[in-house]
C-alpha positions as CSV (number, residue, x, y, z in Angstrom):
1,M,20.3,-10.0,-38.1
2,R,21.7,-8.5,-41.3
3,Y,25.3,-9.0,-40.3
4,T,27.9,-11.4,-41.8
5,F,30.8,-12.3,-39.6
6,K,34.3,-12.0,-41.0
7,D,35.5,-14.5,-38.4
8,S,32.8,-17.1,-37.7
9,N,34.6,-18.2,-34.5
10,Y,33.2,-15.1,-32.8
11,L,29.7,-16.2,-33.7
12,K,30.2,-19.8,-32.5
13,L,31.7,-18.5,-29.2
14,A,28.7,-16.1,-28.7
15,L,26.3,-19.1,-29.1
16,T,28.2,-21.3,-26.7
17,H,26.7,-21.6,-23.2
18,R,28.9,-22.5,-20.2
19,S,27.0,-25.8,-19.9
20,F,28.5,-26.9,-23.2
21,N,32.1,-25.8,-22.9
22,K,34.5,-24.2,-20.5
23,V,35.3,-21.8,-23.3
24,N,32.0,-20.0,-23.6
25,N,30.2,-16.7,-24.3
26,E,30.5,-15.2,-20.8
27,R,33.4,-12.9,-21.7
28,L,31.6,-11.8,-24.8
29,E,28.5,-11.1,-22.7
30,F,30.7,-8.8,-20.6
31,I,31.8,-6.8,-23.7
32,G,28.3,-6.8,-25.2
33,D,26.7,-5.3,-22.0
34,S,29.1,-2.3,-22.1
35,V,28.8,-1.8,-25.8
36,L,25.0,-1.9,-25.7
37,N,24.8,0.7,-22.9
38,L,27.2,3.0,-24.7
39,I,25.5,2.9,-28.1
40,I,21.9,3.1,-26.7
41,S,23.0,6.1,-24.6
42,E,24.5,7.9,-27.6
43,I,21.4,7.3,-29.7
44,L,19.0,8.5,-27.0
45,Y,21.3,11.5,-26.3
46,F,21.0,12.8,-29.9
47,K,17.4,11.7,-30.5
48,F,16.1,13.6,-27.4
49,P,18.2,16.7,-27.0
50,Q,15.6,18.3,-24.6
51,S,15.4,15.3,-22.2
52,Q,17.2,15.4,-18.9
53,E,19.4,12.8,-17.4
54,G,16.6,11.0,-15.5
55,N,14.4,10.6,-18.5
56,L,17.3,9.3,-20.6
57,T,18.3,6.9,-17.9
58,I,14.8,5.4,-17.7
59,L,14.5,5.2,-21.5
60,R,17.8,3.4,-21.7
61,S,16.9,0.9,-18.9
62,K,13.8,-0.2,-20.9
63,L,16.0,-0.9,-24.0
64,V,18.9,-2.7,-22.3
65,N,17.1,-4.7,-19.7
66,R,16.9,-8.5,-19.7
67,N,13.3,-8.6,-21.0
68,S,14.2,-6.4,-23.9
69,L,17.2,-8.6,-24.8
70,F,15.0,-11.7,-24.4
71,K,12.5,-10.4,-26.9
72,L,15.2,-9.7,-29.4
73,A,16.6,-13.2,-29.0
74,K,13.2,-14.7,-29.5
75,K,12.7,-12.5,-32.6
76,F,15.8,-14.1,-34.1
77,N,15.0,-17.6,-32.8
78,L,18.3,-17.6,-31.1
79,G,17.5,-20.5,-28.9
80,N,17.6,-22.9,-31.9
81,Y,21.2,-22.0,-32.6
82,L,22.7,-22.2,-29.0
83,Y,25.3,-24.8,-28.0
84,L,23.9,-26.1,-24.7
85,G,24.9,-29.0,-22.4
86,L,22.6,-32.0,-22.3
87,G,21.2,-30.9,-18.9
88,E,20.2,-27.5,-20.3
89,I,18.7,-29.0,-23.4
90,I,16.5,-31.4,-21.4
91,S,15.4,-28.6,-19.0
92,G,14.4,-26.3,-21.9
93,G,17.4,-24.0,-21.7
94,K,16.9,-22.8,-25.3
95,N,13.7,-21.0,-24.2
96,R,15.0,-19.7,-20.8
97,S,14.9,-15.9,-20.7
98,S,18.2,-15.5,-18.8
99,I,20.2,-17.7,-21.2
100,L,18.7,-16.0,-24.3
101,A,19.2,-12.5,-22.9
102,N,22.8,-13.3,-22.1
103,A,23.4,-14.9,-25.5
104,M,22.0,-11.7,-27.1
105,E,24.5,-9.6,-25.2
106,S,27.2,-12.0,-26.4
107,I,26.1,-11.6,-30.0
108,I,26.4,-7.8,-29.6
109,G,29.9,-8.2,-28.1
110,A,30.9,-10.6,-30.9
111,I,29.7,-8.2,-33.7
112,Y,31.6,-5.4,-32.0
113,L,34.9,-7.3,-31.9
114,D,34.4,-8.7,-35.4
115,G,33.2,-5.6,-37.2
116,G,33.8,-2.6,-34.9
117,I,31.6,0.0,-33.2
118,Y,29.8,1.2,-36.4
119,S,28.8,-2.4,-37.4
120,I,27.1,-3.1,-34.1
121,K,25.5,0.4,-34.1
122,N,24.0,-0.2,-37.5
123,C,22.6,-3.5,-36.2
124,L,21.1,-1.9,-33.1
125,L,19.5,0.8,-35.2
126,I,17.8,-1.9,-37.2
127,W,16.8,-4.2,-34.3
128,Y,15.3,-1.4,-32.2
129,N,12.4,0.6,-33.5
130,F,13.6,4.0,-32.2
131,C,10.8,5.8,-34.1
132,K,8.3,4.4,-31.6
133,I,10.4,5.4,-28.6
134,K,9.3,8.6,-26.9
135,P,10.2,10.3,-23.6
136,H,7.6,10.1,-21.0
137,N,5.1,12.9,-20.9
138,N,2.9,12.0,-18.0
139,Y,3.4,11.4,-14.3
140,K,1.7,8.0,-14.2
141,N,4.0,6.3,-16.8
142,I,7.2,7.7,-15.5
143,I,6.7,6.9,-11.9
144,Q,6.0,3.3,-12.8
145,E,9.2,3.2,-14.8
146,I,11.2,4.9,-12.0
147,L,9.9,2.5,-9.4
148,Q,10.7,-0.5,-11.5
149,F,14.1,0.8,-12.4
150,Y,15.1,1.3,-8.7
151,Q,13.3,-2.0,-7.8
152,F,11.1,-0.3,-5.2
153,N,8.0,-2.1,-4.1
154,F,4.8,-0.3,-4.7
155,H,1.1,-1.0,-4.5
156,I,-1.8,1.0,-6.0
157,Y,-5.4,0.5,-4.8
158,T,-8.5,2.0,-6.4
159,C,-11.9,2.2,-4.7
160,F,-15.0,4.3,-4.5
161,Y,-15.5,6.9,-1.8
162,K,-18.9,8.4,-1.1
163,N,-19.0,11.8,0.6
164,E,-22.3,13.0,2.0
165,K,-21.5,16.6,0.7
166,C,-20.9,15.3,-2.8
167,K,-23.7,13.7,-4.8
168,N,-21.3,11.8,-7.1
169,K,-19.2,8.9,-6.1
170,L,-15.5,9.8,-5.9
171,F,-12.6,7.6,-7.0
172,K,-10.1,7.0,-4.3
173,I,-6.5,6.2,-5.2
174,I,-4.1,4.9,-2.6
175,C,-0.4,4.5,-3.5
176,K,1.9,2.8,-1.1
177,I,5.7,2.8,-1.8
178,D,8.2,1.2,0.5
179,F,10.5,4.2,1.0
180,L,7.6,6.6,1.7
181,T,6.5,6.8,5.4
182,K,2.9,7.7,4.4
183,S,0.6,6.5,1.6
184,V,-0.4,9.0,-1.0
185,I,-4.2,9.2,-1.1
186,K,-6.1,11.4,-3.6
187,Y,-9.7,11.7,-4.9
188,G,-11.3,12.4,-8.3
189,L,-14.6,12.5,-10.0
190,N,-13.3,9.8,-12.4
191,K,-10.4,7.3,-12.3
192,R,-8.2,9.2,-14.7
193,I,-8.3,12.4,-12.7
194,A,-7.7,10.6,-9.5
195,E,-4.7,8.7,-10.9
196,K,-3.3,11.9,-12.4
197,T,-3.5,13.8,-9.2
198,T,-2.0,10.9,-7.2
199,A,0.8,10.3,-9.7
200,K,1.8,14.0,-9.6
201,I,2.3,13.9,-5.8
202,V,4.2,10.6,-5.9
203,F,6.4,12.0,-8.6
204,K,7.4,15.0,-6.5
205,N,8.3,12.6,-3.6
206,I,10.3,10.4,-5.9
207,K,12.3,13.3,-7.2
208,K,13.3,14.3,-3.7
209,Y,14.3,10.7,-2.8
210,T,16.2,9.8,-5.9
211,N,17.8,13.2,-6.5
212,I,17.7,12.7,-10.3
213,K,16.4,15.4,-12.6
214,F,13.3,14.5,-14.4
215,K,11.3,16.8,-16.7
216,I,7.6,16.3,-17.4
217,K,5.7,18.5,-19.9
218,K,2.9,20.5,-18.4
219,Q,-0.3,18.5,-18.5
């Protein structure tokens, strides 16, 4: 992790699950969640000066969600160092995504309290590869992220459509989203064109519904 604790008690507390002791890492998890959101927001704000609020919100959600924290914890083999109760040990708690993600947030909170904001910021800059993070530049990718972020149910179907007036088979894309009264249906000579056209229409509908500003480069 490239951080040495001044007070090792913070580290021990961050690794202590509630199944092991009444004094556990839940309070540190609370701190870590807030610190993580603040620092990631600041980094993205300065890294992408042209991105609007919606784009930054979606980017941040990908970095601070449970799956992202779980991957970080696995990278550090955090499960091998956790203090777990016997029941959690038997049931495989050291590999459970929720426990590992929460422990990762606790570690972040512990570093913040032990070394301050700059210490944890330096750690996060090392842990996350911000060079590979880019704002979305196509409709298909961003609508998937938006729908997942708001936890909307959506289904996309692809099939062939044969029109007597057209010699070539057309790709037919049907997108059903729970908050839209009608499905979005579009056609294209190939799958990529059909998906692009459908995604653009869905994107416009999502913007109206969420009322969040998103900016997509012209495609």
